[in-house]
mmCIF file of the N, C-alpha and C atoms, coordinates in Angstrom:
data_MODEL
# 
_entry.id   MODEL 
# 
loop_
_atom_site.group_PDB 
_atom_site.id 
_atom_site.type_symbol 
_atom_site.label_atom_id 
_atom_site.label_alt_id 
_atom_site.label_comp_id 
_atom_site.label_asym_id 
_atom_site.label_entity_id 
_atom_site.label_seq_id 
_atom_site.pdbx_PDB_ins_code 
_atom_site.Cartn_x 
_atom_site.Cartn_y 
_atom_site.Cartn_z 
_atom_site.occupancy 
_atom_site.B_iso_or_equiv 
_atom_site.pdbx_formal_charge 
_atom_site.auth_seq_id 
_atom_site.auth_comp_id 
_atom_site.auth_asym_id 
_atom_site.auth_atom_id 
_atom_site.pdbx_PDB_model_num 
ATOM 1   N N  . UNK A 1 1  ? -7.688  72.883  -73.172 1.00 0.00 ? 1  UNK A N  1 
ATOM 2   C CA . UNK A 1 1  ? -7.736  72.710  -72.517 1.00 0.00 ? 1  UNK A CA 1 
ATOM 3   C C  . UNK A 1 1  ? -8.936  71.717  -72.038 1.00 0.00 ? 1  UNK A C  1 
ATOM 4   N N  . UNK A 1 2  ? -9.539  70.244  -71.430 1.00 0.00 ? 2  UNK A N  1 
ATOM 5   C CA . UNK A 1 2  ? -10.881 71.007  -71.699 1.00 0.00 ? 2  UNK A CA 1 
ATOM 6   C C  . UNK A 1 2  ? -11.413 70.552  -70.433 1.00 0.00 ? 2  UNK A C  1 
ATOM 7   N N  . UNK A 1 3  ? -12.635 71.116  -70.286 1.00 0.00 ? 3  UNK A N  1 
ATOM 8   C CA . UNK A 1 3  ? -13.304 71.501  -69.345 1.00 0.00 ? 3  UNK A CA 1 
ATOM 9   C C  . UNK A 1 3  ? -14.199 70.246  -68.462 1.00 0.00 ? 3  UNK A C  1 
ATOM 10  N N  . UNK A 1 4  ? -13.642 70.115  -67.150 1.00 0.00 ? 4  UNK A N  1 
ATOM 11  C CA . UNK A 1 4  ? -13.892 69.343  -65.877 1.00 0.00 ? 4  UNK A CA 1 
ATOM 12  C C  . UNK A 1 4  ? -14.903 69.768  -65.788 1.00 0.00 ? 4  UNK A C  1 
ATOM 13  N N  . UNK A 1 5  ? -14.904 70.954  -64.793 1.00 0.00 ? 5  UNK A N  1 
ATOM 14  C CA . UNK A 1 5  ? -16.035 72.017  -63.867 1.00 0.00 ? 5  UNK A CA 1 
ATOM 15  C C  . UNK A 1 5  ? -16.345 73.134  -63.914 1.00 0.00 ? 5  UNK A C  1 
ATOM 16  N N  . UNK A 1 6  ? -17.422 73.784  -63.805 1.00 0.00 ? 6  UNK A N  1 
ATOM 17  C CA . UNK A 1 6  ? -17.410 74.772  -64.181 1.00 0.00 ? 6  UNK A CA 1 
ATOM 18  C C  . UNK A 1 6  ? -18.105 75.701  -62.667 1.00 0.00 ? 6  UNK A C  1 
ATOM 19  N N  . UNK A 1 7  ? -17.481 77.111  -62.141 1.00 0.00 ? 7  UNK A N  1 
ATOM 20  C CA . UNK A 1 7  ? -17.155 77.968  -61.617 1.00 0.00 ? 7  UNK A CA 1 
ATOM 21  C C  . UNK A 1 7  ? -18.902 77.815  -60.758 1.00 0.00 ? 7  UNK A C  1 
ATOM 22  N N  . UNK A 1 8  ? -19.574 77.936  -59.438 1.00 0.00 ? 8  UNK A N  1 
ATOM 23  C CA . UNK A 1 8  ? -20.421 78.471  -59.531 1.00 0.00 ? 8  UNK A CA 1 
ATOM 24  C C  . UNK A 1 8  ? -20.860 79.630  -59.167 1.00 0.00 ? 8  UNK A C  1 
ATOM 25  N N  . UNK A 1 9  ? -20.095 80.512  -60.052 1.00 0.00 ? 9  UNK A N  1 
ATOM 26  C CA . UNK A 1 9  ? -20.633 82.017  -60.356 1.00 0.00 ? 9  UNK A CA 1 
ATOM 27  C C  . UNK A 1 9  ? -20.890 82.192  -62.511 1.00 0.00 ? 9  UNK A C  1 
ATOM 28  N N  . UNK A 1 10 ? -20.194 81.061  -62.833 1.00 0.00 ? 10 UNK A N  1 
ATOM 29  C CA . UNK A 1 10 ? -19.789 81.678  -63.889 1.00 0.00 ? 10 UNK A CA 1 
ATOM 30  C C  . UNK A 1 10 ? -21.416 81.974  -64.863 1.00 0.00 ? 10 UNK A C  1 
ATOM 31  N N  . UNK A 1 11 ? -21.674 81.914  -66.124 1.00 0.00 ? 11 UNK A N  1 
ATOM 32  C CA . UNK A 1 11 ? -22.727 81.760  -66.714 1.00 0.00 ? 11 UNK A CA 1 
ATOM 33  C C  . UNK A 1 11 ? -21.956 81.386  -68.103 1.00 0.00 ? 11 UNK A C  1 
ATOM 34  N N  . UNK A 1 12 ? -22.607 81.738  -69.556 1.00 0.00 ? 12 UNK A N  1 
ATOM 35  C CA . UNK A 1 12 ? -22.402 81.298  -70.851 1.00 0.00 ? 12 UNK A CA 1 
ATOM 36  C C  . UNK A 1 12 ? -23.442 82.314  -71.622 1.00 0.00 ? 12 UNK A C  1 
ATOM 37  N N  . UNK A 1 13 ? -22.037 82.621  -72.087 1.00 0.00 ? 13 UNK A N  1 
ATOM 38  C CA . UNK A 1 13 ? -22.712 83.714  -73.182 1.00 0.00 ? 13 UNK A CA 1 
ATOM 39  C C  . UNK A 1 13 ? -22.832 83.392  -74.715 1.00 0.00 ? 13 UNK A C  1 
ATOM 40  N N  . UNK A 1 14 ? -23.418 83.196  -75.563 1.00 0.00 ? 14 UNK A N  1 
ATOM 41  C CA . UNK A 1 14 ? -23.699 82.421  -77.053 1.00 0.00 ? 14 UNK A CA 1 
ATOM 42  C C  . UNK A 1 14 ? -24.082 83.579  -78.003 1.00 0.00 ? 14 UNK A C  1 
ATOM 43  N N  . UNK A 1 15 ? -23.050 83.460  -78.630 1.00 0.00 ? 15 UNK A N  1 
ATOM 44  C CA . UNK A 1 15 ? -23.364 84.864  -79.923 1.00 0.00 ? 15 UNK A CA 1 
ATOM 45  C C  . UNK A 1 15 ? -23.075 84.469  -81.147 1.00 0.00 ? 15 UNK A C  1 
ATOM 46  N N  . UNK A 1 16 ? -24.219 84.741  -82.234 1.00 0.00 ? 16 UNK A N  1 
ATOM 47  C CA . UNK A 1 16 ? -24.014 84.905  -83.361 1.00 0.00 ? 16 UNK A CA 1 
ATOM 48  C C  . UNK A 1 16 ? -24.607 83.230  -84.248 1.00 0.00 ? 16 UNK A C  1 
ATOM 49  N N  . UNK A 1 17 ? -24.856 82.784  -83.313 1.00 0.00 ? 17 UNK A N  1 
ATOM 50  C CA . UNK A 1 17 ? -25.017 81.904  -83.812 1.00 0.00 ? 17 UNK A CA 1 
ATOM 51  C C  . UNK A 1 17 ? -26.021 81.182  -84.741 1.00 0.00 ? 17 UNK A C  1 
ATOM 52  N N  . UNK A 1 18 ? -26.266 82.139  -85.702 1.00 0.00 ? 18 UNK A N  1 
ATOM 53  C CA . UNK A 1 18 ? -27.038 81.507  -86.815 1.00 0.00 ? 18 UNK A CA 1 
ATOM 54  C C  . UNK A 1 18 ? -26.403 81.172  -87.371 1.00 0.00 ? 18 UNK A C  1 
ATOM 55  N N  . UNK A 1 19 ? -27.259 80.080  -88.717 1.00 0.00 ? 19 UNK A N  1 
ATOM 56  C CA . UNK A 1 19 ? -26.851 79.105  -89.942 1.00 0.00 ? 19 UNK A CA 1 
ATOM 57  C C  . UNK A 1 19 ? -25.876 80.407  -90.318 1.00 0.00 ? 19 UNK A C  1 
ATOM 58  N N  . UNK A 1 20 ? -26.248 81.712  -90.958 1.00 0.00 ? 20 UNK A N  1 
ATOM 59  C CA . UNK A 1 20 ? -25.224 82.407  -91.929 1.00 0.00 ? 20 UNK A CA 1 
ATOM 60  C C  . UNK A 1 20 ? -23.671 82.046  -90.973 1.00 0.00 ? 20 UNK A C  1 
ATOM 61  N N  . UNK A 1 21 ? -23.809 82.645  -89.800 1.00 0.00 ? 21 UNK A N  1 
ATOM 62  C CA . UNK A 1 21 ? -22.085 82.622  -89.531 1.00 0.00 ? 21 UNK A CA 1 
ATOM 63  C C  . UNK A 1 21 ? -22.195 81.614  -89.050 1.00 0.00 ? 21 UNK A C  1 
ATOM 64  N N  . UNK A 1 22 ? -22.538 80.416  -88.704 1.00 0.00 ? 22 UNK A N  1 
ATOM 65  C CA . UNK A 1 22 ? -21.948 78.756  -88.783 1.00 0.00 ? 22 UNK A CA 1 
ATOM 66  C C  . UNK A 1 22 ? -20.953 78.635  -89.224 1.00 0.00 ? 22 UNK A C  1 
ATOM 67  N N  . UNK A 1 23 ? -21.230 78.800  -90.267 1.00 0.00 ? 23 UNK A N  1 
ATOM 68  C CA . UNK A 1 23 ? -21.236 78.695  -92.216 1.00 0.00 ? 23 UNK A CA 1 
ATOM 69  C C  . UNK A 1 23 ? -19.671 79.137  -92.210 1.00 0.00 ? 23 UNK A C  1 
ATOM 70  N N  . UNK A 1 24 ? -19.671 79.837  -91.726 1.00 0.00 ? 24 UNK A N  1 
ATOM 71  C CA . UNK A 1 24 ? -18.180 80.583  -92.873 1.00 0.00 ? 24 UNK A CA 1 
ATOM 72  C C  . UNK A 1 24 ? -16.924 80.370  -92.006 1.00 0.00 ? 24 UNK A C  1 
ATOM 73  N N  . UNK A 1 25 ? -15.485 80.207  -92.569 1.00 0.00 ? 25 UNK A N  1 
ATOM 74  C CA . UNK A 1 25 ? -15.100 79.594  -92.397 1.00 0.00 ? 25 UNK A CA 1 
ATOM 75  C C  . UNK A 1 25 ? -14.631 80.383  -90.949 1.00 0.00 ? 25 UNK A C  1 
ATOM 76  N N  . UNK A 1 26 ? -14.220 79.341  -90.095 1.00 0.00 ? 26 UNK A N  1 
ATOM 77  C CA . UNK A 1 26 ? -13.353 79.883  -88.743 1.00 0.00 ? 26 UNK A CA 1 
ATOM 78  C C  . UNK A 1 26 ? -12.511 78.663  -88.376 1.00 0.00 ? 26 UNK A C  1 
ATOM 79  N N  . UNK A 1 27 ? -11.367 79.054  -87.871 1.00 0.00 ? 27 UNK A N  1 
ATOM 80  C CA . UNK A 1 27 ? -10.510 78.796  -86.945 1.00 0.00 ? 27 UNK A CA 1 
ATOM 81  C C  . UNK A 1 27 ? -10.895 76.876  -86.591 1.00 0.00 ? 27 UNK A C  1 
ATOM 82  N N  . UNK A 1 28 ? -12.155 77.445  -85.497 1.00 0.00 ? 28 UNK A N  1 
ATOM 83  C CA . UNK A 1 28 ? -12.513 75.715  -85.036 1.00 0.00 ? 28 UNK A CA 1 
ATOM 84  C C  . UNK A 1 28 ? -13.896 75.994  -86.028 1.00 0.00 ? 28 UNK A C  1 
ATOM 85  N N  . UNK A 1 29 ? -13.838 74.166  -86.535 1.00 0.00 ? 29 UNK A N  1 
ATOM 86  C CA . UNK A 1 29 ? -15.552 74.643  -87.738 1.00 0.00 ? 29 UNK A CA 1 
ATOM 87  C C  . UNK A 1 29 ? -17.152 74.660  -87.204 1.00 0.00 ? 29 UNK A C  1 
ATOM 88  N N  . UNK A 1 30 ? -17.791 75.590  -88.023 1.00 0.00 ? 30 UNK A N  1 
ATOM 89  C CA . UNK A 1 30 ? -18.838 75.810  -86.953 1.00 0.00 ? 30 UNK A CA 1 
ATOM 90  C C  . UNK A 1 30 ? -19.446 74.425  -86.146 1.00 0.00 ? 30 UNK A C  1 
ATOM 91  N N  . UNK A 1 31 ? -19.396 73.731  -87.339 1.00 0.00 ? 31 UNK A N  1 
ATOM 92  C CA . UNK A 1 31 ? -20.566 72.620  -86.488 1.00 0.00 ? 31 UNK A CA 1 
ATOM 93  C C  . UNK A 1 31 ? -19.208 71.857  -85.136 1.00 0.00 ? 31 UNK A C  1 
ATOM 94  N N  . UNK A 1 32 ? -18.134 71.543  -84.825 1.00 0.00 ? 32 UNK A N  1 
ATOM 95  C CA . UNK A 1 32 ? -17.846 71.728  -84.301 1.00 0.00 ? 32 UNK A CA 1 
ATOM 96  C C  . UNK A 1 32 ? -17.890 72.433  -82.375 1.00 0.00 ? 32 UNK A C  1 
ATOM 97  N N  . UNK A 1 33 ? -17.676 73.775  -83.149 1.00 0.00 ? 33 UNK A N  1 
ATOM 98  C CA . UNK A 1 33 ? -19.094 74.721  -82.282 1.00 0.00 ? 33 UNK A CA 1 
ATOM 99  C C  . UNK A 1 33 ? -19.928 74.588  -81.283 1.00 0.00 ? 33 UNK A C  1 
ATOM 100 N N  . UNK A 1 34 ? -20.361 74.364  -82.479 1.00 0.00 ? 34 UNK A N  1 
ATOM 101 C CA . UNK A 1 34 ? -22.490 74.149  -82.319 1.00 0.00 ? 34 UNK A CA 1 
ATOM 102 C C  . UNK A 1 34 ? -22.838 72.655  -81.327 1.00 0.00 ? 34 UNK A C  1 
ATOM 103 N N  . UNK A 1 35 ? -21.856 71.949  -81.778 1.00 0.00 ? 35 UNK A N  1 
ATOM 104 C CA . UNK A 1 35 ? -22.060 70.291  -80.803 1.00 0.00 ? 35 UNK A CA 1 
ATOM 105 C C  . UNK A 1 35 ? -21.447 71.583  -79.699 1.00 0.00 ? 35 UNK A C  1 
ATOM 106 N N  . UNK A 1 36 ? -20.177 71.771  -78.906 1.00 0.00 ? 36 UNK A N  1 
ATOM 107 C CA . UNK A 1 36 ? -19.817 71.504  -77.826 1.00 0.00 ? 36 UNK A CA 1 
ATOM 108 C C  . UNK A 1 36 ? -20.937 72.347  -76.988 1.00 0.00 ? 36 UNK A C  1 
ATOM 109 N N  . UNK A 1 37 ? -22.092 74.361  -77.695 1.00 0.00 ? 37 UNK A N  1 
ATOM 110 C CA . UNK A 1 37 ? -22.472 74.802  -76.731 1.00 0.00 ? 37 UNK A CA 1 
ATOM 111 C C  . UNK A 1 37 ? -23.482 74.034  -76.682 1.00 0.00 ? 37 UNK A C  1 
ATOM 112 N N  . UNK A 1 38 ? -24.051 72.538  -77.986 1.00 0.00 ? 38 UNK A N  1 
ATOM 113 C CA . UNK A 1 38 ? -24.784 72.245  -76.947 1.00 0.00 ? 38 UNK A CA 1 
ATOM 114 C C  . UNK A 1 38 ? -24.789 71.042  -76.049 1.00 0.00 ? 38 UNK A C  1 
ATOM 115 N N  . UNK A 1 39 ? -23.167 70.858  -75.459 1.00 0.00 ? 39 UNK A N  1 
ATOM 116 C CA . UNK A 1 39 ? -23.372 69.841  -74.658 1.00 0.00 ? 39 UNK A CA 1 
ATOM 117 C C  . UNK A 1 39 ? -23.704 70.687  -73.421 1.00 0.00 ? 39 UNK A C  1 
ATOM 118 N N  . UNK A 1 40 ? -23.166 71.696  -73.853 1.00 0.00 ? 40 UNK A N  1 
ATOM 119 C CA . UNK A 1 40 ? -22.673 73.067  -72.955 1.00 0.00 ? 40 UNK A CA 1 
ATOM 120 C C  . UNK A 1 40 ? -24.041 73.519  -71.462 1.00 0.00 ? 40 UNK A C  1 
ATOM 121 N N  . UNK A 1 41 ? -24.945 73.778  -72.861 1.00 0.00 ? 41 UNK A N  1 
ATOM 122 C CA . UNK A 1 41 ? -26.434 74.491  -72.239 1.00 0.00 ? 41 UNK A CA 1 
ATOM 123 C C  . UNK A 1 41 ? -26.416 73.796  -71.108 1.00 0.00 ? 41 UNK A C  1 
ATOM 124 N N  . UNK A 1 42 ? -27.474 72.680  -71.936 1.00 0.00 ? 42 UNK A N  1 
ATOM 125 C CA . UNK A 1 42 ? -27.568 71.719  -71.072 1.00 0.00 ? 42 UNK A CA 1 
ATOM 126 C C  . UNK A 1 42 ? -27.261 71.602  -69.463 1.00 0.00 ? 42 UNK A C  1 
ATOM 127 N N  . UNK A 1 43 ? -26.345 71.308  -69.322 1.00 0.00 ? 43 UNK A N  1 
ATOM 128 C CA . UNK A 1 43 ? -25.592 71.484  -68.018 1.00 0.00 ? 43 UNK A CA 1 
ATOM 129 C C  . UNK A 1 43 ? -25.865 73.012  -67.157 1.00 0.00 ? 43 UNK A C  1 
ATOM 130 N N  . UNK A 1 44 ? -25.598 74.135  -67.889 1.00 0.00 ? 44 UNK A N  1 
ATOM 131 C CA . UNK A 1 44 ? -25.799 75.774  -67.484 1.00 0.00 ? 44 UNK A CA 1 
ATOM 132 C C  . UNK A 1 44 ? -27.381 75.417  -66.712 1.00 0.00 ? 44 UNK A C  1 
ATOM 133 N N  . UNK A 1 45 ? -27.927 75.520  -67.381 1.00 0.00 ? 45 UNK A N  1 
ATOM 134 C CA . UNK A 1 45 ? -29.720 75.179  -67.125 1.00 0.00 ? 45 UNK A CA 1 
ATOM 135 C C  . UNK A 1 45 ? -30.104 74.388  -65.854 1.00 0.00 ? 45 UNK A C  1 
ATOM 136 N N  . UNK A 1 46 ? -29.450 73.146  -66.066 1.00 0.00 ? 46 UNK A N  1 
ATOM 137 C CA . UNK A 1 46 ? -29.803 72.037  -64.930 1.00 0.00 ? 46 UNK A CA 1 
ATOM 138 C C  . UNK A 1 46 ? -29.650 72.620  -63.584 1.00 0.00 ? 46 UNK A C  1 
ATOM 139 N N  . UNK A 1 47 ? -28.152 73.409  -63.893 1.00 0.00 ? 47 UNK A N  1 
ATOM 140 C CA . UNK A 1 47 ? -27.401 74.358  -63.090 1.00 0.00 ? 47 UNK A CA 1 
ATOM 141 C C  . UNK A 1 47 ? -27.807 75.606  -62.980 1.00 0.00 ? 47 UNK A C  1 
ATOM 142 N N  . UNK A 1 48 ? -29.511 75.898  -62.954 1.00 0.00 ? 48 UNK A N  1 
ATOM 143 C CA . UNK A 1 48 ? -29.876 77.079  -63.178 1.00 0.00 ? 48 UNK A CA 1 
ATOM 144 C C  . UNK A 1 48 ? -29.274 78.637  -63.221 1.00 0.00 ? 48 UNK A C  1 
ATOM 145 N N  . UNK A 1 49 ? -28.224 78.176  -63.907 1.00 0.00 ? 49 UNK A N  1 
ATOM 146 C CA . UNK A 1 49 ? -27.216 79.399  -63.552 1.00 0.00 ? 49 UNK A CA 1 
ATOM 147 C C  . UNK A 1 49 ? -26.889 79.856  -65.395 1.00 0.00 ? 49 UNK A C  1 
ATOM 148 N N  . UNK A 1 50 ? -27.115 81.352  -65.382 1.00 0.00 ? 50 UNK A N  1 
ATOM 149 C CA . UNK A 1 50 ? -27.021 82.139  -66.615 1.00 0.00 ? 50 UNK A CA 1 
ATOM 150 C C  . UNK A 1 50 ? -27.285 81.843  -67.699 1.00 0.00 ? 50 UNK A C  1 
ATOM 151 N N  . UNK A 1 51 ? -27.906 81.269  -69.332 1.00 0.00 ? 51 UNK A N  1 
ATOM 152 C CA . UNK A 1 51 ? -27.836 81.285  -70.169 1.00 0.00 ? 51 UNK A CA 1 
ATOM 153 C C  . UNK A 1 51 ? -27.891 82.362  -71.515 1.00 0.00 ? 51 UNK A C  1 
ATOM 154 N N  . UNK A 1 52 ? -27.415 82.752  -71.802 1.00 0.00 ? 52 UNK A N  1 
ATOM 155 C CA . UNK A 1 52 ? -27.508 83.804  -72.822 1.00 0.00 ? 52 UNK A CA 1 
ATOM 156 C C  . UNK A 1 52 ? -26.835 83.821  -73.869 1.00 0.00 ? 52 UNK A C  1 
ATOM 157 N N  . UNK A 1 53 ? -28.341 84.336  -74.843 1.00 0.00 ? 53 UNK A N  1 
ATOM 158 C CA . UNK A 1 53 ? -28.530 83.866  -76.008 1.00 0.00 ? 53 UNK A CA 1 
ATOM 159 C C  . UNK A 1 53 ? -28.206 85.605  -76.706 1.00 0.00 ? 53 UNK A C  1 
ATOM 160 N N  . UNK A 1 54 ? -27.027 86.105  -77.627 1.00 0.00 ? 54 UNK A N  1 
ATOM 161 C CA . UNK A 1 54 ? -27.321 86.494  -78.426 1.00 0.00 ? 54 UNK A CA 1 
ATOM 162 C C  . UNK A 1 54 ? -27.089 87.016  -79.522 1.00 0.00 ? 54 UNK A C  1 
ATOM 163 N N  . UNK A 1 55 ? -28.291 87.899  -80.570 1.00 0.00 ? 55 UNK A N  1 
ATOM 164 C CA . UNK A 1 55 ? -27.668 87.373  -82.314 1.00 0.00 ? 55 UNK A CA 1 
ATOM 165 C C  . UNK A 1 55 ? -28.018 89.115  -81.575 1.00 0.00 ? 55 UNK A C  1 
ATOM 166 N N  . UNK A 1 56 ? -26.479 88.944  -83.092 1.00 0.00 ? 56 UNK A N  1 
ATOM 167 C CA . UNK A 1 56 ? -25.951 90.609  -83.782 1.00 0.00 ? 56 UNK A CA 1 
ATOM 168 C C  . UNK A 1 56 ? -26.818 90.658  -84.044 1.00 0.00 ? 56 UNK A C  1 
ATOM 169 N N  . UNK A 1 57 ? -27.454 91.834  -84.177 1.00 0.00 ? 57 UNK A N  1 
ATOM 170 C CA . UNK A 1 57 ? -28.266 92.486  -85.954 1.00 0.00 ? 57 UNK A CA 1 
ATOM 171 C C  . UNK A 1 57 ? -28.146 93.556  -86.052 1.00 0.00 ? 57 UNK A C  1 
ATOM 172 N N  . UNK A 1 58 ? -27.339 94.591  -86.676 1.00 0.00 ? 58 UNK A N  1 
ATOM 173 C CA . UNK A 1 58 ? -27.114 96.203  -86.715 1.00 0.00 ? 58 UNK A CA 1 
ATOM 174 C C  . UNK A 1 58 ? -25.334 96.288  -86.051 1.00 0.00 ? 58 UNK A C  1 
ATOM 175 N N  . UNK A 1 59 ? -25.863 97.288  -85.910 1.00 0.00 ? 59 UNK A N  1 
ATOM 176 C CA . UNK A 1 59 ? -24.338 97.819  -85.477 1.00 0.00 ? 59 UNK A CA 1 
ATOM 177 C C  . UNK A 1 59 ? -24.413 98.812  -84.176 1.00 0.00 ? 59 UNK A C  1 
ATOM 178 N N  . UNK A 1 60 ? -23.493 99.288  -83.445 1.00 0.00 ? 60 UNK A N  1 
ATOM 179 C CA . UNK A 1 60 ? -23.825 100.137 -82.324 1.00 0.00 ? 60 UNK A CA 1 
ATOM 180 C C  . UNK A 1 60 ? -24.573 101.306 -82.739 1.00 0.00 ? 60 UNK A C  1 
ATOM 181 N N  . UNK A 1 61 ? -25.207 101.999 -81.987 1.00 0.00 ? 61 UNK A N  1 
ATOM 182 C CA . UNK A 1 61 ? -25.367 103.336 -82.394 1.00 0.00 ? 61 UNK A CA 1 
ATOM 183 C C  . UNK A 1 61 ? -25.059 104.081 -82.679 1.00 0.00 ? 61 UNK A C  1 
ATOM 184 N N  . UNK A 1 62 ? -24.959 105.272 -83.213 1.00 0.00 ? 62 UNK A N  1 
ATOM 185 C CA . UNK A 1 62 ? -23.900 106.282 -83.036 1.00 0.00 ? 62 UNK A CA 1 
ATOM 186 C C  . UNK A 1 62 ? -22.843 106.003 -84.025 1.00 0.00 ? 62 UNK A C  1 
ATOM 187 N N  . UNK A 1 63 ? -22.859 105.125 -84.526 1.00 0.00 ? 63 UNK A N  1 
ATOM 188 C CA . UNK A 1 63 ? -21.566 104.494 -85.440 1.00 0.00 ? 63 UNK A CA 1 
ATOM 189 C C  . UNK A 1 63 ? -21.626 104.625 -87.310 1.00 0.00 ? 63 UNK A C  1 
ATOM 190 N N  . UNK A 1 64 ? -20.581 105.736 -87.297 1.00 0.00 ? 64 UNK A N  1 
ATOM 191 C CA . UNK A 1 64 ? -21.685 106.433 -88.571 1.00 0.00 ? 64 UNK A CA 1 
ATOM 192 C C  . UNK A 1 64 ? -20.124 105.951 -90.209 1.00 0.00 ? 64 UNK A C  1 
ATOM 193 N N  . UNK A 1 65 ? -19.654 104.763 -89.817 1.00 0.00 ? 65 UNK A N  1 
ATOM 194 C CA . UNK A 1 65 ? -18.804 104.671 -90.619 1.00 0.00 ? 65 UNK A CA 1 
ATOM 195 C C  . UNK A 1 65 ? -18.653 103.540 -91.851 1.00 0.00 ? 65 UNK A C  1 
ATOM 196 N N  . UNK A 1 66 ? -19.161 103.940 -92.650 1.00 0.00 ? 66 UNK A N  1 
ATOM 197 C CA . UNK A 1 66 ? -19.790 102.821 -93.758 1.00 0.00 ? 66 UNK A CA 1 
ATOM 198 C C  . UNK A 1 66 ? -19.675 101.276 -93.986 1.00 0.00 ? 66 UNK A C  1 
ATOM 199 N N  . UNK A 1 67 ? -20.811 100.573 -93.559 1.00 0.00 ? 67 UNK A N  1 
ATOM 200 C CA . UNK A 1 67 ? -20.504 99.209  -93.251 1.00 0.00 ? 67 UNK A CA 1 
ATOM 201 C C  . UNK A 1 67 ? -20.433 98.834  -94.659 1.00 0.00 ? 67 UNK A C  1 
ATOM 202 N N  . UNK A 1 68 ? -19.664 97.915  -94.912 1.00 0.00 ? 68 UNK A N  1 
ATOM 203 C CA . UNK A 1 68 ? -19.507 96.709  -96.318 1.00 0.00 ? 68 UNK A CA 1 
ATOM 204 C C  . UNK A 1 68 ? -20.306 96.387  -96.751 1.00 0.00 ? 68 UNK A C  1 
ATOM 205 N N  . UNK A 1 69 ? -20.559 95.980  -98.201 1.00 0.00 ? 69 UNK A N  1 
ATOM 206 C CA . UNK A 1 69 ? -21.756 95.755  -98.899 1.00 0.00 ? 69 UNK A CA 1 
ATOM 207 C C  . UNK A 1 69 ? -22.203 94.513  -98.610 1.00 0.00 ? 69 UNK A C  1 
ATOM 208 N N  . UNK A 1 70 ? -23.152 93.858  -98.007 1.00 0.00 ? 70 UNK A N  1 
ATOM 209 C CA . UNK A 1 70 ? -23.383 93.062  -97.335 1.00 0.00 ? 70 UNK A CA 1 
ATOM 210 C C  . UNK A 1 70 ? -24.801 92.659  -98.485 1.00 0.00 ? 70 UNK A C  1 
ATOM 211 N N  . UNK A 1 71 ? -25.515 91.465  -98.373 1.00 0.00 ? 71 UNK A N  1 
ATOM 212 C CA . UNK A 1 71 ? -26.754 91.577  -98.352 1.00 0.00 ? 71 UNK A CA 1 
ATOM 213 C C  . UNK A 1 71 ? -26.873 89.801  -97.989 1.00 0.00 ? 71 UNK A C  1 
ATOM 214 N N  . UNK A 1 72 ? -27.216 88.943  -97.198 1.00 0.00 ? 72 UNK A N  1 
ATOM 215 C CA . UNK A 1 72 ? -27.012 87.978  -96.912 1.00 0.00 ? 72 UNK A CA 1 
ATOM 216 C C  . UNK A 1 72 ? -28.049 86.994  -97.508 1.00 0.00 ? 72 UNK A C  1 
ATOM 217 N N  . UNK A 1 73 ? -27.873 85.620  -97.474 1.00 0.00 ? 73 UNK A N  1 
ATOM 218 C CA . UNK A 1 73 ? -28.753 85.066  -98.522 1.00 0.00 ? 73 UNK A CA 1 
ATOM 219 C C  . UNK A 1 73 ? -29.976 84.595  -97.496 1.00 0.00 ? 73 UNK A C  1 
ATOM 220 N N  . UNK A 1 74 ? -31.145 84.046  -98.732 1.00 0.00 ? 74 UNK A N  1 
ATOM 221 C CA . UNK A 1 74 ? -32.722 84.161  -97.970 1.00 0.00 ? 74 UNK A CA 1 
ATOM 222 C C  . UNK A 1 74 ? -32.617 83.448  -96.690 1.00 0.00 ? 74 UNK A C  1 
ATOM 223 N N  . UNK A 1 75 ? -31.655 82.050  -96.525 1.00 0.00 ? 75 UNK A N  1 
ATOM 224 C CA . UNK A 1 75 ? -31.972 81.147  -95.395 1.00 0.00 ? 75 UNK A CA 1 
ATOM 225 C C  . UNK A 1 75 ? -30.235 81.478  -94.237 1.00 0.00 ? 75 UNK A C  1 
ATOM 226 N N  . UNK A 1 76 ? -30.086 82.848  -94.022 1.00 0.00 ? 76 UNK A N  1 
ATOM 227 C CA . UNK A 1 76 ? -29.244 83.500  -93.740 1.00 0.00 ? 76 UNK A CA 1 
ATOM 228 C C  . UNK A 1 76 ? -29.715 82.637  -91.929 1.00 0.00 ? 76 UNK A C  1 
# 
């Protein structure tokens, strides 16, 4: 369903849109997601509504299970 209105008490939270994550195969192509975010952010900002950009770098404190081996490429 297309988004046609935004509630007065809404916020937009954008999580992990760095280059490496967007390039991964997902249900919706990363370029499509980035384009939609690019259309929504100016609307939220123009209405002075909250915009939260989250970059997850690491894992929750206290977690003890091993992480899978992964070395991101230099342009991640």
